[in-house]
N, C-alpha and C positions, 0 to 999 in steps of 0.2 A: 796874386791869382794862382790857384792850384790847377796845374795842367793834368788832364786826365791821362792815366797810364793804362790804356787798354792793351789787352794781350793781342799780339800780332800772329796771324796765321797766313799761310799761303793756300787759300781756298780757290784761287783762280790760277789758271795756266795761261801765260801770255805767249802768243804766237803770231807771226806775221802772216797776213792773208796771202795765199798763193793763187796763182792762176788756176783755173779749173783744168784738172788733168795734167798739171805740170808742177815741177818743184820750184819754178821761178816765182819771185815775189810779184804781187800785183802792182803795176806801175802806170795804170791808166790815168792817174791824176798828177803824174809827175810834172807836166807842163801847164797845169791849171793853177791860176792865181786865185785861190779860193777866198771869197769874202763872206760867204754865208753857208750854213749847213743845216739841214733838218732831215727828218726821217718819219716814216709811217706808211701804212698801207702797202708794205712789201717793197718800198723803195728807200734808198738813201739819196737825198737831193743836195746838190751843191750849186752855189752861184759864184760867178767870178767877176773880175774887174772889167771884162769886156762885154758884160750884159748877157752872157749865156747861162742857161740852166742845164745842169748835167744830172741825169738820173741813172743811178747804179742799181741794177737788179741783183737778186740773190746769186745769179749765175755769173756775176761780175761783168755783165754786159752794160756798157756805158752808152746812153742815148742823150744827145744834146740838141738844144734848139735855142735860137736867139730870142731873148725876152725883152731886152732894153738895148738902147743905142750906146749908153755909156757903161753902167755897172749895175750889178745887183747887190743891194745892201742887206736885205732881210728876206728870209724864206720861212714858210710855215706849211708843213704837210699835215693834213688832217688824218687822224688814225682810222676813222670810220668811213671816210669818203675819199674817192680818188681825185682829190682837189688840192691844188697848191696855191697859196696866197703869197705873192711876192711884192717886194717894195724895191724900186730902183729909179734910176734917172735916165731920161732920154735926152736931156739937155741940161747944161749947167746953169746955175743961178735961179732955178725954179724949184717949186715944191716937188718932192718925190711923187712918183705915180704908183698907185696900188693896183695890182692886176690879179685877177682871179682866173686860174687856169684849170680847165676841166680836162683831165688827162684822157677821159674816155671819148671826148669829142675832138676829132682830128680834122685839120684842114686838108686842102688838096695836096699839100707837100708832106703830109703825114705828121705835122707838128700839132701839139695841143692847141685848143682854141681858147682865147681869153674871153671869158664870158662877162667880165666887168673891168672897166678901167676908170679910176677916179683919183683925184689929187688927194694927197695926204696933207690936210690943212690943220695947222695948230690953232689954238684958241684965239691968238691975237691976229691971225690972218697973215702974218709975215712969214716968209720962207724960213724953214728950219729943218735940218736933217732929222730923219727918223732914227731913234736909238733902240727902240724896243717894239715888239709886236706880238700879239696873241689872238687866237681865234677860238671861239666856242665850237665844240664838236657838233652842236645842233645847228650851226650856221646862222644863228640868230644874233650873235654878238661878235664884234671885233673891236679891239682896242689898239690904239697907236700911241706910242710915247715919243716925245721929241726932245731934241737937245736943249731947248729952252725951258724944259720942265713941264710943258703942258701935255695933257692926255685928252685924246679925242676917242669917243666911242661911237661905233656904228651899230644901230639896231635894225632888225629886220633881216631879210634874206641878203646875206653878204655877197651872193653871187650875182645879184642884179642891182643895177643903179637905182631904179625907181623905188625899190623896196627898202633900201638901206641908206639912211642919211647920216652924215657926220654930226655928232653932238659933242661940243667941248665939255669936258668933265670938270677939270680944274687945272691949275697951273702952279707948279712949284718953282722954287728959286734955282734948283739944281737940275741937272740932267736926269732924265728917267733912265734907270739901268735895268729894270725888269718888270714884266707884266705877267699875270696868270689869273685865269678864271677858276673859281672853286664853286662847283655845283653841289647843292645839298637839298634836302626836303623843304627847307625854309626859303630857299631862293638862290640867287647867284651873286657871289661876291668877287670883286676884282681887287687882287692884290697889286699894289704899285710900290716899287722900290726906286728910290732916287739915291743920289750920292749922299744925301743928308737926312733921309727919313724913310720910314716904312709906313704905308697907308693902306687901309682897306676901305672899300666902299661897296655898299649893297646896291647893285644896279637893277635887280629885279627881286621882288619879295612876294611870298605867298602868305605872309602874315604881316602884322604891324609891329615892328621892332623899334624901340626907343633908341635914339642916337646917344652914344656915350660922350661923343665930343664932335661937334659940327665945325668943320674947318671953314667952309664957305658954301653958299648956294648961288647958283647962276640964275639969272632972271629969265633965261630961255625956257619957255614952257615945254619944249620938246625934251629937255633933259629931265629924266625921271630918276633922280638920285635920292634914295631914302635917307642915307646918312653917310658921312665920311669920317673915318676914325684914324687918328694918327697912332700907330702901334709902337713906333720907336722914333726917337729923335736922331738916330744915326742910320745911315744908309749903307750901301755897298757899291762895289765897282761893277762895271758893265760885265754881264755874264755870270755874276756871282749870286744868282738867285734861281730857285727852282721850286716847283710844287711837288710835295711828297705824294705817295699813293695812299690808298684807303687804309693800309696797315698803320699809318701814322696820322690818320684822320685828315688827310689832304691839307697838311700844314704847309705854310709858306716858309721856305728855308733860305736864309741868306748867309753868306760867308764873309767874315771880316778877318783881319789879320790876327785878332785875338781869340776868336771863337766862331762857332756855328750857332745861329739863332733860329728858333722855331716860333712861328706866329700862327695863331688861330684867327678867325675872322673878326673877333672883337677884343682880343687880348693877346698878350705876349705869352709864349710858351716856354719850353725848356731851353737849356743852353748847354752845348758841348764845347768844352774849352780845349781847342786844338789850335795852337799858334802856327803862324805861317801866312805868307802872302798868297791868298787864294786867287786864282785866275778864273777857274771855271767850276761850276757845280752841275751835277747830273744825277737824276734818280733812276735806279735800276732795281726793280722788284722791291726788296726791303733794304736795299743798299743805297747809301749816299756816297757818290764818287766825287772826290775833291782833287782838283789839280792845283798844286802850289809851285811857286818858284823855288828852285834849289840850285842856286848859282855855284854852290860848292861841288855839286855832283856833276862832274864833266867826264863822263866815261869815255874811254878811248875805243875807237873802232866803230862807234855807232854811226850809222848812215853810210858807212863804207869808207870814209876818208880819214876817220880817227882824229879829225880836227877838233877844235874847241868849240863845239856847239853848245848852245844853252839847253840845259836839261830841266824838265819839269818832273815833279814827284806826283805820281798818280796813287791816291790812297782810296781804298774802298772800305767804308765804315758800315758795319752791321748795327744800325741804330737800335734795332729791337733787342738784340742779344748782347750788345755792348762789347764788341770786339772788332778788331781790324782784320778784315777778311783778306786784304791784299795790299801790298805797298811795293812800288817799284818805280824807278826813273824811266821817263820816256822823252825822246828828243822833242823839244818845243811843241807842245800839244796845240794843235789848231782847233780841234773839235772833238767832243766826246759824243758818240752816237749810240742810241739804243734801238736795235732793230733785229728782226728774225730771232728773237729770244736770246740775244747775246749782246755783249758790250764791245763796241768798236772804238778805237782811238785813232784819230788822224794826226800823225806827227808832222813836225816841220820838214821832215825828209820826204814828205808826200807818200809815205807808206801807211798802209792800213793795218793796224794791230787789232788782234782779236783777244779779248780776255774771256777764256772759257771757264765757266764755273764747274768745280768738281761736284761729283754726286754727293748726296747727303750721307750715305754710308761711309764714304771715304773721310768726310769731315768728322763724323762721329768717331771713327776709329782713331783719328788724330787726337781728338779730345780725350778719348779713353786712355790713350797712351800717356797723356799728361795729367790723368786723373781729374780732368775738368768736367765733372759730371753735371754740375749745375748748368754750365754753359751748353753741354750736350743736350740736356733736357730742354732748355729753352730753344735751342736750335731745332730739335726734333719737333717741338710744338709749332714753331714758326713755319716749318716745312710741312705741317699737317700730317705728321707721322701717325700711323695707325696705333690703336691701343696696345696691341701685342708688342710692337716695337718700343713703345714708351715703358711698358712693364719690364722689359728686359733691361732698359737703362736704369729704372728705379731699383731693380734687383741688384744690378752691378754696383750702383751707387751705395745701396744699403750695405752690401758686402764690404765695400771699401771702407765705409765709415765704421762698420763693426770691427774690421781688422785694425783700424786706427784707434779703437777704444772709444769712439764717439757713439755710445749706445743710444743716446737721446736722438741724435740725428739719424742714426740707422733705422730706429723704429719708425720715424716719420716717413722714411722712404719705403719701408716695408708696408706701412699702412696704405700707401698709394698702390700697392700691388694686390690688394684684397680683391678677390673675384677672379684672379688669374693664377696667382702664385699659391701653391698649396700651403695652408696655414701651418701645418705641422713643421714645414721648413723653417719658419720663423720662430715658432713656439719652442722648438728644441734649443735654439740659440739663447733663449732668455729664461730658461727654467731655473737658472741659478737664483738663489734667494736674494742676492745683492742687486739683481736686475729685475726684481718682481714688479717695480713700478712701470718699467718699460713694457713688460708683458701685459700688465693691466691696461695700459694705453692701447696696445694692439688689439686686445680682446674686446675692449669697449668699441673700437672702430669696427671690428668684425660684427658685433651685435647690431650696431647702428645700420649697417648695410644689410642686415637680415640674412647673413650667411653663416651664422654660428649654429653649431649642432649641440647636442646634449653635453658632450665632453667639454666644449668651449665654455658653455654656461657654467658647468661645474667648476672649471678652472678659474674663471673670472670671479665667481663668488668666493672661492677659496682665497684668491688674491686679496679681495676686499677684507675678508675676515683675518687674514694674516697681517695685513697692513693696519687692521683695526680702523679702517676708513669708513666710519659709520655714515658720514654724509654722502659719500659716493654710493655706498650700498643702498642708502635710502633713495637716492636719486635714481638708481638703477631699478629698484623694486617698484617704486610708486610711479606709475606711468599713466596718470589720469589723462594727460593732454596728448599722448602719442600712443601709437600702436605698440603692442608687445613685440619685441624683437629677440625673444629668447624662449627657450623651452620652459614653460611654467612649472611642470612637474619636477624637472631637474632642479630648478631654483628652489622649490619648496624643500626637496630632500636635502640640498646642501645647507640651506638656512637652518633646517632642523638639526642636522648633524653638528653644525657649528654653534648651536645654542641660541640662535636668533629666532626664538619662537614667535615673537610678535610679527616679524617680517614674514615668516612662513605662514602664520595665520592670515595675515593681510592678503597674501597671494592666493591662498586657498579659498578665502571667502569671496574675493573679487572675481576670480576666474572659475568659481563654482566647482572647485575640487573638494566636494563634500567629504569624501573618504579621508583625504589628508587632513582636512580641518578637524574632523572628529578624532583621528589618531593623535594629533597634537594635543587637543583639549583633554583627551582621556588618559593618554600615556605620558605626556610630558608636563602639562600645566595642571592636570587633575581637576579641571573645572567641569564637574559632571552636570551641574545645573545649566551651564551655558551650552554644553553639548546637547542636552535634552531640548533646550530652547531652540537651538539651531535645527534639530531634526523636525521639530514641530512646525517649522516654517518651510519645509521642503515640500515638493510635490509628492503626490501619493506614492508613486513607484519608488522614488528615491528614499522617502521616509521609511517605507516598508523594508527595502533592502538594507538600509543602515541599521534598523532595529533588529533585523535578523543577525547582523554581524556584531553589533555592539550592545545588544540588549542585555546579555548576561552580565557584562561589566556594569552597565547602568543599574541593573536590578540589585546588584550587591551594594551599591552606594546610595542610590536614590530609589528605593523600592516603591514608595507611594506615587511619586511623579511618573516613574516608568510604567507602573501599572495603569495609571490614568491615561497615559499616552497610548498604550496598547489597546485599551478599551475603545478609544477614539478611532484608532486605525482599523479596528475590526467592526465598527458600527457606522459612524457618520463622521469620517475624517474630512477636514478641510484645513489647508495651510492657514496659520494664524494671521498672516498678513493679507489674506484675501478677504474681500467683503463677504458678509453673511449671505447676501442675496446677489446672485449672478446678474450681470447687466442684461443678458439675453432674457432672463426671466422678467426683469422689470419692463422690458420692451415688448412683452407679450409672447415671447418664444418659449420653447420647452426648456425646462431646467436640465442642466447636464446630468448624465447618468451618475448615480451614487456609486463610489468605489469603496469596496470593503476588502480587507485582508482576511485570509483564512486563519482562524484562531489556532488551528492545529499546528501551524508553522511556528508558533511562539511558545509552545508548552515547554520546550527545552530551556527557555530563558529562566524559568522558575525552579530550576533543578534544586536549588538550595533554599527555597522560600515557599514552602507548601501553603502557608496561610494566604499569601498573595495570589498564588495559583488558584486556590479555592475561591478567593474573591473574584478573580478574573473569570473563571469558568462559570461561577454563579451569575455574574453579570451577563455573560454571553448567552446563557440558557434563557434568562429572562428577556434579553433584547432580541434574541433570535431562537425561538423555540424549535426551529427546524435545523438546529446545529447537528453536526455529524455524530456518529456513534462514539468516536474517540473522545469528544468533549464530554458526553454523558458518562461514559465509562470511567474516564479519569476523575471527573467530579465525584462520582459515587465512591471510588476508591479513596479519594481524599477525605470524604465525609466519614467513611468507615475507619480510616486510620486515625482521624481526629477523635472519633468516638472511643477508640481503644485507650486513649490517653486521658480521658475524662473520668472523674470519680463516679462510681456507681450511685445512682439515685440523685445526682446533682442536676441542677437546672440546665447547666451547659450541655450535659450529656443528653438530656431529654430534647433539647433544641436541636442537637446534631442528629439524633435519631429521627426527629420529625422531618428534618431536611432530607435525610436519606429516604424515608418512606414517601415523602412528597415526590421526590425524583422518580422512585420506582412506579408510583401510581400515575403521576401526570406525564411522565416521559415515556409512556408505553409506545413501543415501536421505534424508539430512537436509540436505545441502548441494547447491547448484546445480552440476551437473557442468560445464556450459558456462562458468560464471563461474570455477569452480575451475581449469579448463584454461587460461583466459585469464590468471589470476593466476600459475599455474605457468610459463606461457610468458613472461610479463612478467618474472618473477624468475629465469628460466632454471633452474628446478628440474626437472632431467631425470628423476629418479625419479618425481616426481609426474606429469610429462607422459606418460611411458610407461605408468604405472599407469592413468591416466585414459583414454588411448587404448585400452588393452586392455579396460578396463571397459566402454567404449562400443563395443567391437568395431570400432574404427577401425584395422584392420590396415594399410591403405594408409598412414595417417599414421605408424604406427610404422615402417614400412619407409622412408618418406621421411625420418623423423627420423634414422635411422641413415645413410641416404644423404647427408643434409646434413653429417653428421659423419664420413663416409668410414669407417665401421666395417664392413669387408667381412664379417668373421666374424658380426657381429650381423645383417647383412643375410641371410646364408644361414640363420642360426638362426631368424629371423623367418619366412622362406619355409618352412622345414621345420615350424615349429610351427603356422603358420596356413595353409599352402598347401592343405591339404585343404578348408578352409572358404572360401578365396578363391584359386583356382588362378592368377588373374591376377597374383599376387605374383611368380611365377616369370618371367612375361613382363616385368614392370617391372624385376626384378632383371637380366634379360638386357639390357634397354635401358640400365640404369645401367652395367653392366660394359662394355657396348659403347662407351660414351662416355669411359671412362677410358683414358688413354694408358699408364698403368702396366700392367705385365704382370699380367693377371688370368686367365691361362689356367686354373689349377685351378678358379677360381670359375665361369668360363664353362662348363667341362666339366660341373661339377655341375649347373648350371642347365639346360644342354641335355639332360642325362639326364632331368631331371624333366619338361621340356617334351615330350620325346619319349615318355616313359612315359604322360603324360596327354593327349598329342596336343593341346597347347594352341595351337600356331601352325603354319601351313603352312611347309614348308621354305623357300619363297621369302622369306617375311617374315623368317625367321631369318637367311637369307643377307643380305638387305637391311639388317637391323639390325646385323649384325656387320661389314658392309662399311665402317662409319665408324670402326672400331677398327683402327689400324695394327698393333697387336700381335696381333690375332686372325688368324693365318695359316690357310691351307687345312688344315693338319694338325690345327688345333683342331676343325674341323667336319667333317673328312673322315669319321670314323667315323659321325657323325650322318647325313650325306648318304647314305653307302653303305647304312646301315641302313634309312633311310626309302625309298630307291629299291628296295631288296630287298623291303621290305614291300609296296610298290605293285605290283611285278612279281608277287609271290605272289598278291596279291588279283586281279590281272588274269587270271592263269592259272586260278584257281578260278572266276572268273565265266565264263570261256569254257567251262570244263568243264560248268558247270551249264546254260549256254545250250544247248549241244549235247545234253545229257541231256533237257532239256525239249522240245527240238525232236523228238527221237525218240519221246518219250512222246506228244506231241501227234499225231504222224503215226500212231501205233498206235491211238489213241483214235478218230481220224477214220475210220480203216479199219474199225474195229468198228462204228461208226455206219452207214457205208455198207452194210456187210454186213447189218445188222439191217433196214435199209430195203429191201434187195433180196431177201432170203431169208425164208421163212415160219417161223412158230413153232408147234410142235405143242403144244396144250394138252391134256393127258391127264386133267385133273381131271374126275370124273364127278358130283360132288355139290356142292351149294351150300355155301359155307363158313359160311353163317348158319343156314339151316334144316335142312341135311343131307339135303334131298330131292334126288332125281336132277335134273340140269340139263336144262332145256328151252330151246329157242330162243325169243326172243333171250336171250342170256346175256352176262355181263360177265366178261372175263378180265384179270387183272393180270400184267404182265410184270416180274418182280422184278429182272431184270438190266439194266434200262435205264440205271441208274447203276452205277458200280462199287461193290462192297460196301465197307463201312467197319467195321472192328473197333474197337469202343469199349472202351478199357482204363481209363477213369476209374472209380474205385471209390467215390468219395464225392460226395455232393450239393454242387453249387457254391453253394447258399444256406445250408443248415443245417450242412453239413460232416459229416452222419451217413452211414454206409455205405448205398450204393444198394440198393434192393429193387425187384423187379418188381411192378407196372408202373413203368417209369421213362421219362423224356423226354430225348433226346439232340439236340443242335444240330449242324447241318451247314451251314457257310458263312453262317448268319444271313441268309437271303434278305430283301431289303429292299423288295420290291415288294408292294403291298397288294392284297387281294382282298376285295370286299364280298360277303358271303354273305347273301342275302335269303330263302333257303328257311326256312320257319317250321315245317315238319312233317318228321317222320322219313320217309325214303324207304322204310322197311321196314314199320313198324307204323302209319304215318300219324298218330301222336299228335303233339301240339305238342312242338317241340324244347325241351330244358332243358339247361343246362350241367351237366357237360361234354357236348359233342356232337362228331361227326366230320363234317368237310367234305371233299369231294374237290376237287382243284385241277387243272384242265386235263387230266383223263384221263391224268395221269402214272402212274396205277396205284398210287400210294402215298398213304396217308391221313395226316392231321395232326390230333391231338387238342388242341383249345383248351380249357384249363381256367381261363383267366383270367376272374374273375367281376366285376371292377370296371373302369371306364373309367380309362385312364392319364392323362386330363386332369382330369376332375372328381371322380374317385374314387367316384362313385356306382355302384350295381349296374348291370351291363350289361342292356340290353333290345334286342330286335330292332326295326329293322335295326341291325346292328353291323358294325364293320370289324375284321378280325383280320390281324395280320402274323406271319410265321414267326419273327420275332425275339421273339415272346411279348408283344407290345404289342397291346392291343385298345382300341377307342374306340366311343362312341356315334357314329352317323353324323353327327349335328348337331355334336358336339364336333370330330370329325375335319375336317369341312368348314370350320369356323371357325378351326381351329388349324393345318392343314397348308398348305404352300405349293403342293403338287401332289397328285394322287390316286394317284401311283405309288410313293411312298416313305413310310416311317414318319417322322413328325415328330420323334420323340425320337432316332432314330438318324441323321437326315439330316446334322448337322454333322460327325460323325466320318467318314461315308461320303464326304463331299465332300473332306475332307483327303486320303483315300486316292486318290481319282480325280485330284486335282491332282498328286500325286506321280507317278502313272503317266503322266499327260499330259506332265509334264516329262521323264520318261525317254524317252518316244517322240520328243520334240523333239530330244533329245540322242543319238539312236541313230546318227547319222552323225558324231558328234564324233570318234570314233576315226580314221576315214579323214581328216578334216580336220586332226587333230593331226599324223598321220604325213606328210601332204602338206606342211604348213608346216615341219615339222622337216627334211624333205629339201631344201626350197628355201631355207631360212634360212641366212645366212652364220654367225650365232652361235646354234647350236642350244641352248646353255645358257640364253640369254635367253628362248627360246620355252618351254622347260621351266619356267623360273621364272615366266613370265607365266601359264601354265596352272595352276601351283600357287597363284598368287595369286588366280586366279578360282575356286579350289576345285573344279576339275574332278576331281582325283584323290581328293577326300574321299569316304569311303564313305557312301552313303545308308542310314540306319538307320531301318527301319520298326518302331516299337514295337508289340508285341502288346498289344491291348486286351482280349484274352479273359481271363476270370477264371481264376486258377490253381486247381489242385486243392485247395490248402490254404486258400484264402480264399473267403468267400461271394461269389456273383455280385452285381453291382450291381443296384439296383432297376430300372433301365432298361438293357437289354442294349446293348452297343456293336455296331453293325451293321458287318459286314465286306463287302467287295465279293463279288458273286456269281461263281461259276465260269462259264466260257463255255459249259459243256455244259448248264447248266440254263437254260431259257428264263425270262424274266420273268413275273410274275404277270399274268394277264389278268382283266378285269372281265367276269363272266358274269351273264347274267340267266337264272336257273334257275326252272323251274316244278316242280310236284309230279308231273308226268306221267313215266312211266318212260322215254319216248323222249328226254326232255331230259336225263336223267341218264346216257344211254348214251355211252360214249366215242366211238363212231363218229359221233355227231351233233354233237359239240362242235366249234367253229371256233377255230382257233389264229390269232389276230391280235395278235401282240405289238406293244405300243405303243412300246417302246424295247428296244434290245439293245446290249450292250457286250461286245466281245471283250477278254479279258484274257490276257496271256501266261501260259503254263503254269507258268513258273518262279515266278510270284508265288503261285499257289495251293499250291505245294508247301510254303510256309512256314506254312500254316494247315491242318493235316490233321485238322480236326474237322468233324463233320457229324452228321446224324441219319437213322436209318433208321426 
């Protein structure tokens, strides 16, 4: 048999219990002949041979009372109840008496009351001493063992007679040496030890357990024994059994001379081989205390007399951590007691010894000094040390192993510190290449706990690659069944740098790191088709961004497929793995919005592949006609560049030209015309140039283009097509042909005919222009000059005729005026034209023939164009002088004036009806005083004074009137030009040069005075255009009129014209309109 050699420590301090407040030993039990001992509920209880029970409190106060007449054999103090169960004898020769003492119920003498008294009866009914006793803490079970080997169990409330009846359990051949109840979730088991066996029996059960070995069954129906199991064929001595605590699963422990044995409820457990004659066993916390005989150990001086007393060896075993916590001799041990959280020993010298356990830190320090780190760790765990304390121990243990060269063991301890100890502390120790496998193990554990950062991941992957441990690398990378516990991007980078492209691709694809996936495919593996396939399966945003980034590389390797993918992205893109029809659409919902990329963002991809760019842009223009200007401009430039490289006259060049023209014609408004024109000019694309000139109405540039290419017919064609819009084209054509030395007579003749028809140039300039052309002889322009001179002569003749006519008419009019001034007028009207009463002096007579009569033949209104009806208003010469009428009452009825009203002007015997009701400046209703003009404009006096430049003319008509006056003034200045021209012509040596000079000065140009009067077909403008006054009509005078009749008489008015302008009679003949 191998004897265990456990390490021995002194983790307990032994001291003798002293009296409270004194240095003297406690001697209260010195005269007590102790027969039984128990503890619990704050008391240590002793029984003696005289039948007394002694209770020792924590303050060492001893209280005694008599329980039996003869002796007390057994005591049991419940831990959770203040109850003591005792067995003793009141008389000899009879069965012992069981008494239950309730310590909280005292009698008159102050002693505890016995709540139950019953005989301890063995199974055979014959008297037999009790050798063992145990009580269940719930007071429902009590077992008694006898000397004859029988066991009796009491069920029910053990404190009352009627509720608890004895039930014989079984009977063995040898004395019962120990009893213990074990409570579990499955029921209650009673352990029984005899001198020859160890037995377990289930006395209560919450389930149905099969018996492994049935010893016997009693016929008594009151005995409810489920099964009886013989655990061992060897027993133990009296007092050498104990029930462990929950840390050892409440195993039943017995001690024999060869070893210590552990039993579970249905089987035998472990065995600790410690030799020696065991006297007593006691369980304290996780310690097993064993008292053995040690006859050799006879220390001197123990007990005070130094005699040869028998010594017992007290040994405390830490069963959990496998070491001896304490070992020391004690004088003949009577009892080992556990109470008040400590371990007490009652020696044969009647002294009470205390074994005080040292604190955990002291124990650990002792173990550290001896480098017993494993034991220290187990001890700390058993003492429920906190995590920080354990981490410190693991760290010290790891450092110790590392210093000893045990790197494998050290790394295992460091792994236990993950989460508390800084990883760099460990990593620095194992960076040496010879210990890379240890570092790998640590980094793996770090990742498993999810505490690794990017640097740790990089280091671990580098370790795998250096060790070439592909299996570990594969296991680390492929994490289908577990969550990722590392930084994916770091892992991808390390795998790529180490050349493990497949692993890097796997991580990139699984974790949707599309950028890394494409980098590896394009830069490392060079699988461009797979890269394109991967992009086509991405969502729109991701696909677009990656094509922007890698499109140029893909275009250089796979131009066709790349172009096709770009077409999809910019039109109707959908990931290749998605169904063609969205589920929402199938269920009747709206389809998702179509996403399209901007084609402009991909033009740079085609930088070295113009044909594919042209194909792409052509597709975009067809698919999306509303594309941006950049698309159209770029496509046009590509077409023109392509055209430059085609052979002239080839079919390919014609096709390209057609594409370019189709783009210019159908893409109107989508391209930049200026840029397109520059491109066409750069590439000498004549059709495009001419089309764009025409589109932009640049007719001059079209003409110059043909001039630059000397295309005479085209020049004339341009002039004919656009000459009506830009007559100056004929002038430029004449200048062009005039510079050509080639015979251009037919073209010059055509041009001159057009210039003459539209009167575009003075003859002098035509002659000067053609003077530079040696081929343009006089015969070319002869017809032109003759025709122009004839026209001028005809015009002169007509003008002279009109002048003479106007002079005659003027002379007649003046004669009529003088006649009216000199001769009298007989007025034969005898009644007033207003009231029809006979006229009385004074009276007012109107002379209707002061002005010549005017027959108005206009039949429609100049404003609304409807047929005229009486009364109607006719305008004559649009007088432009103003008159302020301040009369506020009617001269006939004296009532206040209201519009329309009639005002008399200058006693000219003719009336003017003013029907304008709003001011022509502010548009507010007119109020007196107001200003009225014969041109039908009226103003508030305040508006007129602030708006008019002078008080004689209408502000609205003033600009046009001034233009007419300026023309007349210029004619008056040039009235002597005819005599001067003839004088110079007679005196000049070269008469032709004088004529040419006068032509150049525009003397012979006809002055055209445009009529500003509204036509009969069109409405009159809102503000009438004022024409100059005829000389016969005097200007308007400002009169201050009163309401008295004499002021309204024509004879009393004063004619003081402020200004007067004489106009030639021929001018007025052009404006035969007026008003009567």
